[in-house]
C-alpha positions as CSV (number, residue, x, y, z in Angstrom):
1,X,19.8,-8.3,6.3
2,X,20.1,-11.9,5.3
3,X,16.8,-13.9,4.9
4,X,15.4,-16.7,2.9
5,X,13.4,-15.6,-0.2
6,X,10.4,-17.8,-1.2
7,X,11.5,-17.2,-4.8
8,X,14.7,-19.0,-4.1
9,X,12.9,-21.9,-2.5
10,X,10.7,-22.2,-5.6
11,X,13.7,-21.9,-7.9
12,X,15.4,-24.8,-6.2
13,X,12.5,-27.1,-6.8
14,X,12.0,-27.8,-3.1
15,X,8.4,-26.5,-3.1
16,X,7.1,-29.2,-5.4
17,X,4.4,-31.3,-3.7
18,X,5.0,-29.4,-0.5
19,X,2.4,-27.7,1.7
20,X,3.0,-23.9,1.5
21,X,1.3,-21.6,4.1
22,X,1.2,-17.9,2.9
23,X,0.4,-15.2,5.4
24,X,-1.0,-12.4,3.2
25,X,-2.7,-9.1,3.9
26,X,-6.2,-9.4,2.5
27,X,-7.7,-6.9,4.9
28,X,-9.8,-5.0,2.2
29,X,-12.5,-2.4,2.7
30,X,-16.1,-3.6,2.3
31,X,-19.5,-1.8,2.1
32,X,-22.4,-2.5,4.5
33,X,-23.5,-5.4,2.3
34,X,-20.1,-7.0,2.5
35,X,-19.0,-6.2,-1.0
36,X,-15.3,-5.5,-1.5
37,X,-14.9,-1.8,-2.5
38,X,-11.2,-1.8,-3.2
39,X,-9.1,-4.9,-4.0
40,X,-5.5,-3.7,-4.2
41,X,-4.3,-5.9,-1.4
42,X,-5.9,-9.0,-2.9
43,X,-4.3,-8.3,-6.3
44,X,-1.0,-7.7,-4.6
45,X,-1.1,-11.1,-3.0
46,X,-1.5,-13.0,-6.3
47,X,2.2,-13.1,-7.3
48,X,3.2,-15.1,-4.1
49,X,0.3,-17.5,-4.6
50,X,1.0,-17.9,-8.3
51,X,4.7,-18.5,-7.5
52,X,3.7,-21.4,-5.2
53,X,1.3,-22.9,-7.7
54,X,3.9,-22.7,-10.5
55,X,6.3,-24.5,-8.2
56,X,3.9,-27.4,-7.9
57,X,2.9,-26.7,-4.2
58,X,-0.3,-27.2,-2.3
59,X,-1.2,-23.7,-1.2
60,X,-3.0,-22.4,1.8
61,X,-3.4,-18.7,2.4
62,X,-4.7,-16.8,5.4
63,X,-5.2,-13.2,6.5
64,X,-6.9,-11.1,9.1
65,X,-10.0,-9.1,8.2
66,X,-11.3,-6.3,10.4
67,X,-11.2,-6.6,14.1
68,X,-12.9,-9.8,15.1
69,X,-13.2,-11.2,18.6
70,X,-11.1,-14.3,19.0
71,X,-13.3,-17.4,19.1
72,X,-16.5,-15.6,18.3
73,X,-17.3,-15.8,14.6
74,X,-19.6,-13.3,13.0
75,X,-20.6,-13.4,9.3
76,X,-19.1,-10.0,8.7
77,X,-15.7,-11.4,9.8
78,X,-15.6,-14.0,7.0
79,X,-13.1,-14.0,4.2
80,X,-15.8,-15.5,1.9
81,X,-15.9,-12.3,-0.3
82,X,-12.1,-12.4,-0.5
83,X,-12.1,-16.1,-1.5
84,X,-14.5,-15.3,-4.4
85,X,-12.4,-12.3,-5.6
86,X,-9.1,-14.3,-5.3
87,X,-10.6,-17.1,-7.3
88,X,-11.5,-14.6,-10.1
89,X,-8.0,-13.2,-10.1
90,X,-6.3,-16.6,-10.1
91,X,-8.8,-18.1,-12.6
92,X,-9.5,-21.1,-10.4
93,X,-11.7,-22.0,-7.5
94,X,-10.5,-21.0,-4.1
95,X,-12.1,-23.0,-1.3
96,X,-12.7,-21.3,2.0
97,X,-11.8,-23.5,5.0
98,X,-13.1,-22.8,8.5
99,X,-11.8,-24.3,11.8
100,X,-8.5,-25.1,10.2
101,X,-6.0,-24.9,13.0
102,X,-5.9,-28.6,13.6
103,X,-5.4,-29.4,9.9
104,X,-8.6,-31.3,9.4
105,X,-8.9,-30.4,5.7
106,X,-7.7,-31.9,2.4
107,X,-5.2,-30.1,0.2
108,X,-3.6,-31.3,-3.0
109,X,-0.7,-29.9,-5.0
110,X,-2.0,-27.4,-7.5
111,X,-4.9,-26.4,-5.2
112,X,-5.4,-23.1,-3.3
113,X,-7.5,-22.9,-0.1
114,X,-8.2,-19.7,1.9
115,X,-8.1,-20.3,5.6
116,X,-10.7,-18.3,7.4
117,X,-9.9,-15.1,9.2
118,X,-6.8,-15.9,11.3
119,X,-7.7,-13.5,14.1
120,X,-10.6,-15.6,15.0
121,X,-8.2,-18.2,16.3
122,X,-7.7,-18.1,20.1
123,X,-4.2,-17.1,20.9
124,X,-3.5,-15.4,17.5
125,X,-2.9,-11.9,18.7
126,X,-0.8,-12.9,21.8
127,X,1.1,-15.6,19.8
128,X,0.3,-18.4,22.2
129,X,2.9,-21.2,22.1
130,X,0.2,-23.8,21.7
131,X,-1.2,-22.1,18.6
132,X,2.2,-21.5,17.1
133,X,3.1,-25.2,17.5
134,X,-0.1,-26.2,15.6
135,X,0.5,-23.7,12.9
136,X,4.0,-24.9,12.2
137,X,2.7,-28.5,11.7
138,X,0.3,-27.4,9.0
139,X,3.0,-26.7,6.4
140,X,6.4,-27.6,5.0
141,X,7.1,-24.0,4.1
142,X,5.9,-20.7,5.7
143,X,5.8,-17.6,3.5
144,X,5.4,-14.2,5.2
145,X,4.1,-11.8,2.5
146,X,2.2,-9.2,4.6
147,X,4.4,-6.2,5.4
148,X,1.4,-4.4,6.9
149,X,1.5,-6.9,9.8
150,X,5.3,-7.2,10.0
151,X,5.4,-5.1,13.2
152,X,3.1,-7.5,15.0
153,X,4.4,-10.7,16.7
154,X,1.2,-12.7,16.3
155,X,0.6,-16.4,15.6
156,X,0.5,-16.3,11.8
157,X,3.2,-13.6,11.5
158,X,5.7,-14.7,14.1
159,X,4.8,-17.9,15.9
160,X,4.6,-20.0,12.7
161,X,7.8,-18.5,11.4
162,X,9.5,-20.1,14.5
163,X,7.8,-23.5,14.3
164,X,7.5,-24.2,10.5
165,X,10.2,-26.4,9.0
166,X,11.1,-23.5,6.6
167,X,10.3,-19.8,7.0
168,X,10.7,-17.4,4.0
169,X,9.8,-13.9,2.8
170,X,7.3,-13.7,-0.1
171,X,7.9,-11.2,-2.9
172,X,6.0,-8.3,-1.3
173,X,7.8,-8.6,2.1
174,X,11.2,-9.2,0.4
175,X,10.8,-6.1,-1.7
176,X,10.0,-4.1,1.5
177,X,13.0,-5.5,3.3
178,X,15.3,-4.7,0.3
179,X,14.0,-1.1,0.0
180,X,14.2,-0.4,3.7
181,X,17.8,-1.8,3.8
182,X,18.8,0.3,0.8
183,X,17.2,3.5,2.3
184,X,18.2,3.2,5.9
185,X,20.8,0.5,6.6
186,X,23.3,1.4,3.8
187,X,22.0,4.6,2.1
188,X,23.7,6.6,-0.6
189,X,24.5,10.0,0.9
190,X,23.2,12.6,1.3
191,X,20.3,11.0,3.1
192,X,17.3,13.3,3.4
193,X,14.1,12.5,5.3
194,X,10.8,14.3,5.1
195,X,8.6,13.8,8.2
196,X,5.4,15.7,8.4
197,X,2.1,15.4,10.3
198,X,-0.1,17.3,12.7
199,X,1.8,16.5,15.9
200,X,5.4,16.1,17.0
201,X,4.2,13.8,19.8
202,X,3.1,11.1,17.3
203,X,6.4,11.1,15.5
204,X,8.9,12.3,18.2
205,X,10.7,8.9,18.3
206,X,10.9,8.9,14.5
207,X,12.5,12.4,14.6
208,X,14.9,11.5,17.3
209,X,16.0,8.3,15.5
210,X,16.4,10.0,12.1
211,X,18.4,12.8,13.7
212,X,21.1,10.3,14.4
213,X,21.4,9.2,10.8
214,X,20.1,11.6,8.2
215,X,22.0,14.5,6.6
216,X,18.8,16.6,6.2
217,X,15.5,16.5,8.1
218,X,12.6,18.3,6.5
219,X,9.6,18.8,8.8
220,X,6.2,19.8,7.6
221,X,2.6,20.4,8.8
222,X,2.0,20.9,12.5
223,X,5.4,19.4,13.2
224,X,7.0,22.3,11.3
225,X,5.0,24.8,13.3
226,X,6.4,23.4,16.6
227,X,9.9,23.6,15.1
228,X,9.3,27.2,14.1
229,X,8.3,28.0,17.7
230,X,11.5,26.4,18.9
231,X,13.4,28.6,16.5
232,X,11.8,31.7,18.0
233,X,9.2,32.4,15.3
234,X,5.6,33.3,15.9
235,X,3.0,31.0,14.4
236,X,-0.3,32.7,15.2
237,X,-3.1,30.3,16.0
238,X,-1.5,27.5,14.0
239,X,-1.5,23.9,15.2
240,X,1.5,23.2,17.4
241,X,2.7,21.6,20.7
242,X,4.4,24.3,22.8
243,X,5.1,21.7,25.5
244,X,7.4,19.9,23.2
245,X,9.7,22.8,22.3
246,X,12.5,21.2,24.3
247,X,12.3,18.0,22.3
248,X,12.2,19.9,19.0
249,X,15.2,22.0,20.0
250,X,17.1,18.8,21.0
251,X,16.5,17.4,17.5
252,X,17.7,20.6,15.9
253,X,20.9,20.6,18.1
254,X,21.5,16.9,17.5
255,X,21.5,17.5,13.8
256,X,23.6,20.6,14.1
257,X,26.2,18.7,16.1
258,X,26.6,16.2,13.2
259,X,26.9,19.0,10.6
260,X,23.4,18.3,9.4
261,X,20.3,20.5,9.5
262,X,16.6,20.9,10.0
263,X,15.6,23.7,7.6
264,X,13.1,26.1,9.2
265,X,10.6,27.6,6.7
266,X,11.5,31.1,5.5
267,X,8.1,31.8,4.2
268,X,4.6,30.2,4.7
269,X,1.1,30.3,3.3
270,X,-1.4,31.5,5.8
271,X,-5.2,31.8,6.1
272,X,-7.6,33.1,8.7
273,X,-9.7,29.9,8.7
274,X,-9.1,26.2,8.0
275,X,-11.2,25.9,4.9
276,X,-10.8,25.0,1.2
277,X,-12.1,28.4,0.1
278,X,-10.1,30.4,2.6
279,X,-8.0,33.2,1.2
280,X,-4.3,32.1,1.0
281,X,-1.6,34.7,1.8
282,X,2.1,34.1,1.4
283,X,4.1,35.7,4.2
284,X,7.7,35.7,5.4
285,X,8.0,33.4,8.4
286,X,8.8,36.4,10.5
287,X,5.5,38.2,9.6
288,X,2.9,35.7,10.8
289,X,0.0,37.5,12.5
290,X,-1.7,36.4,15.8
291,X,-4.8,35.3,14.0
292,X,-3.0,33.5,11.1
293,X,-3.1,29.7,10.5
294,X,-0.1,28.3,8.7
295,X,-1.4,25.8,6.2
296,X,1.6,25.3,3.9
297,X,5.2,26.2,3.4
298,X,5.9,29.2,1.1
299,X,7.3,29.1,-2.5
300,X,10.8,30.2,-1.4
301,X,11.0,27.5,1.2
302,X,9.6,24.9,-1.2
303,X,12.1,25.8,-3.9
304,X,15.0,25.6,-1.5
305,X,13.8,22.2,-0.2
306,X,13.3,21.0,-3.7
307,X,16.9,21.8,-4.5
308,X,18.1,19.8,-1.5
309,X,16.0,16.8,-2.6
310,X,17.4,17.0,-6.2
311,X,20.9,16.8,-4.7
312,X,20.1,13.9,-2.4
313,X,21.4,10.3,-2.7
314,X,18.5,8.8,-0.8
315,X,15.1,10.2,0.2
316,X,12.7,8.9,2.8
317,X,9.3,10.5,2.7
318,X,6.5,10.3,5.3
319,X,3.8,13.0,5.2
320,X,2.7,16.0,3.1
321,X,4.2,19.3,4.1
322,X,0.9,21.2,3.9
323,X,-2.9,20.9,3.6
324,X,-2.5,19.5,0.1
325,X,-6.2,18.5,0.0
326,X,-7.0,22.2,-0.4
327,X,-5.9,23.6,-3.8
328,X,-4.7,26.9,-2.3
329,X,-2.4,25.1,0.2
330,X,-1.0,22.3,-2.0
331,X,1.9,24.0,-3.6
332,X,4.5,22.9,-1.0
333,X,3.6,19.2,-1.2
334,X,3.3,19.4,-5.0
335,X,6.8,21.0,-5.4
336,X,8.3,18.4,-3.0
337,X,6.6,15.5,-4.9
338,X,7.9,16.8,-8.2
339,X,11.4,17.3,-6.8
340,X,11.4,13.7,-5.6
341,X,10.2,12.5,-9.0
342,X,13.0,14.5,-10.8
343,X,15.8,13.5,-8.3
344,X,18.3,10.7,-9.2
345,X,18.1,9.6,-5.5
346,X,16.6,6.3,-4.4
347,X,13.4,7.2,-2.7
348,X,11.1,5.3,-0.4
349,X,7.7,6.7,0.7
350,X,5.1,5.4,3.1
351,X,2.0,6.5,5.0
352,X,-1.6,6.9,3.9
353,X,-1.4,10.7,3.2
354,X,1.9,10.3,1.5
355,X,0.5,7.7,-0.9
356,X,-2.5,9.9,-1.5
357,X,-0.1,12.8,-2.5
358,X,1.9,10.5,-4.7
359,X,-1.3,9.4,-6.5
360,X,-2.6,13.0,-6.8
361,X,0.6,14.2,-8.5
362,X,1.0,11.1,-10.6
363,X,4.6,10.2,-9.6
364,X,4.1,6.6,-8.7
365,X,6.6,5.5,-11.4
366,X,9.2,8.0,-10.2
367,X,9.4,6.9,-6.6
368,X,11.9,4.2,-6.0
369,X,9.7,2.2,-3.6
370,X,6.2,2.9,-2.2
371,X,5.7,1.1,1.1
372,X,2.3,-0.2,1.9
373,X,3.0,-0.9,5.5
374,X,1.5,2.0,7.4
375,X,2.4,1.3,11.1
376,X,5.2,-1.1,10.1
377,X,6.8,1.6,8.0
378,X,6.7,4.1,10.9
379,X,8.2,1.6,13.2
380,X,11.1,1.1,10.8
381,X,11.6,4.9,10.8
382,X,11.7,4.8,14.6
383,X,14.7,2.5,14.3
384,X,12.9,-0.6,15.5
385,X,13.6,-4.0,14.2
386,X,10.3,-5.5,13.0
387,X,9.4,-8.9,14.5
388,X,8.9,-10.4,11.0
389,X,12.3,-9.2,9.9
390,X,14.0,-10.5,13.1
391,X,12.5,-14.0,13.0
392,X,13.2,-14.5,9.3
393,X,16.8,-13.3,9.7
394,X,17.2,-15.6,12.7
395,X,15.8,-18.6,10.8
396,X,18.2,-17.9,7.9
397,X,21.3,-18.3,10.0
């Protein structure tokens, strides 16, 4: 996908003395007193801001925070704590500006201002044309650097990209676009996807989309249980969706028609209760009892899947394959994680539980790209073109 990179704009010298508007994702968790409890997203926004400052630009940054009501400011909606932390990270004061849509604020080259919570602006979520027009007039260069919002066509993610004189992708968004293109648009084969979760229904469109493209589709968690039912196996009292057996069977058949496969577990780890201290029993997939809960794939299945991953050219990972939070039921996810780390394949991983597993097993440096997008990452797996990608590609023509 062709798009304009902010790094190229800066390298050309065009950003000097220009007004740069950066849409960041600064939606950080806070405690009841409003103190930031985890600042990863703020730290991740610094490279784009520093890039603009180094290029001699006047820099304005905005983000959403929480779920405010448009036009109804509450103290807890304010980006004030974010401005303070951003100033510490940049080593310079960051002034917070309220009521900024009409541009009634001063901004000089070499200065950074944080524009108050953008979702307080009327028309932001529905991307009103009136707001989009005003946003475009605020800057010379728009920089989208918030992949977590790339699936939303809002005022500060889409409208301004249409109306600003120049629209570009910041380093965070550009890295996501590059990784997604490498993994899905033009992957090195074999392409193997891991899709796990509690329900087929929440990821059915992802499974259907991937079935048209991947060479191997590994399913895990409650999703795997539904596929086991579709394959004629008993799953006891395990979580599953019997009403979606037809859809699961269709995915299996679609893969088979292409010479690809959805590996069905040969063995599983069962318990009589969903609890960390429940006794874990490894059983053949054909021996699951009526009162069993399947909480992980078995060691034989894990080993076979690991071998497939080590032979892959590209790996897409979304979801742990078992209840990895419980030590007795983490082996499947641990083996999968280690196989991805040892594979020569380009790997891209996303989703909150996936990131937690990556951190637990310490393989951050061994994954090709870790996506922070959440919903945006899932929509890409569904085969959708994200609004942010679409508008930046269109503006680059």
